[in-house]
C-alpha positions as CSV (number, residue, x, y, z in Angstrom):
1,M,-32.5,-24.8,14.3
2,F,-29.2,-23.4,15.2
3,R,-26.9,-26.1,14.3
4,P,-24.8,-25.5,12.0
5,K,-25.0,-27.9,8.6
6,V,-21.5,-28.7,7.5
7,P,-21.8,-30.0,3.6
8,T,-20.4,-33.0,2.7
9,M,-17.9,-34.2,0.3
10,P,-19.5,-35.7,-3.3
11,Q,-17.7,-39.1,-4.0
12,P,-16.4,-39.6,-7.2
13,T,-19.2,-42.2,-8.8
14,G,-16.7,-43.8,-11.2
15,P,-13.3,-45.8,-11.0
16,V,-11.0,-42.9,-10.3
17,A,-7.6,-43.3,-12.5
18,P,-5.0,-41.1,-12.6
19,P,-4.2,-38.8,-15.3
20,T,-1.1,-40.0,-18.1
21,V,1.1,-38.2,-18.6
22,E,3.1,-38.5,-21.9
23,P,6.7,-37.1,-22.1
24,A,7.3,-34.4,-24.6
25,T,9.1,-35.0,-27.4
26,I,12.3,-31.6,-27.8
27,T,12.9,-31.5,-31.8
28,P,15.9,-28.6,-32.4
29,G,15.0,-25.2,-33.9
30,A,16.4,-22.7,-35.8
31,P,19.8,-21.2,-34.5
32,A,19.0,-17.7,-32.4
33,P,20.3,-15.0,-34.8
34,P,23.2,-13.1,-33.9
35,P,22.1,-10.2,-31.0
36,A,21.9,-6.8,-32.5
37,P,24.9,-3.9,-32.4
38,V,24.0,-1.6,-29.5
39,T,23.5,2.2,-30.2
40,P,25.1,4.1,-27.8
41,V,22.5,7.0,-25.1
42,P,23.0,10.4,-26.8
43,I,23.6,12.4,-23.9
44,R,21.1,14.7,-22.3
45,L,21.9,17.8,-21.4
46,A,21.6,19.4,-17.5
47,V,18.6,20.7,-16.2
48,R,18.5,24.9,-16.1
49,L,16.9,26.7,-13.6
50,T,16.1,30.2,-14.5
51,P,15.3,32.7,-11.3
52,G,11.9,32.1,-12.2
53,T,12.1,28.1,-11.8
54,A,14.0,28.0,-8.7
55,L,11.9,30.7,-7.2
56,A,8.7,28.9,-8.1
57,L,10.6,25.2,-7.0
58,V,11.1,27.3,-3.4
59,G,7.1,28.6,-3.4
60,G,6.7,25.2,-3.9
61,G,8.1,23.5,-1.4
62,T,7.2,26.0,1.4
63,A,3.0,26.1,0.7
64,V,4.1,22.0,0.7
65,V,5.6,22.5,4.2
66,L,2.9,24.6,5.4
67,V,0.6,22.5,4.3
68,V,1.9,19.0,5.7
69,G,2.5,20.9,9.2
70,A,-1.1,22.6,9.6
71,V,-2.4,19.2,8.7
72,L,0.2,17.7,11.5
73,V,-0.4,20.7,14.1
74,S,-4.7,20.0,13.6
75,M,-4.5,16.2,14.2
76,L,-2.3,16.9,17.6
77,L,-4.9,19.7,18.9
78,A,-8.1,17.1,18.5
79,V,-5.8,14.8,19.9
80,A,-5.1,17.2,23.2
81,L,-8.7,17.6,23.4
82,T,-9.8,14.4,23.3
83,A,-7.5,13.4,26.0
84,T,-8.7,16.6,27.7
85,S,-12.2,15.7,27.6
86,V,-11.4,12.0,28.6
87,A,-9.8,13.0,31.7
88,V,-13.1,15.0,32.8
89,C,-15.1,12.6,32.3
90,A,-13.2,10.3,34.3
91,V,-12.5,12.8,37.1
92,V,-17.0,13.5,36.7
93,I,-17.4,10.1,37.0
94,R,-14.9,9.6,39.7
95,S,-16.6,12.6,42.0
96,V,-20.5,11.0,41.1
97,L,-20.0,7.5,42.1
98,P,-20.2,6.1,45.9
99,R,-17.0,5.9,47.5
100,R,-16.8,2.4,48.8
């Protein structure tokens, strides 16, 4: 009941012959067309920062830094709280166990 049953591989029933591979014939095709001329890419103008856009970028960057900082500080606080509680549990268990 608890022994695993290993499946057996089915054996081929008829004659087994390797598949035959026929060589492919190469027929010459039409010559490739000449490459098309390359058109120059138009020059893009530089992005202009207005005072409002710069202020929005600074505000967005500050918000991202504050949110990421708050998340990291909360994770550090969670780790410190967990370590403190484990240390308190260890001290309590050590004081409860009889000395040898």
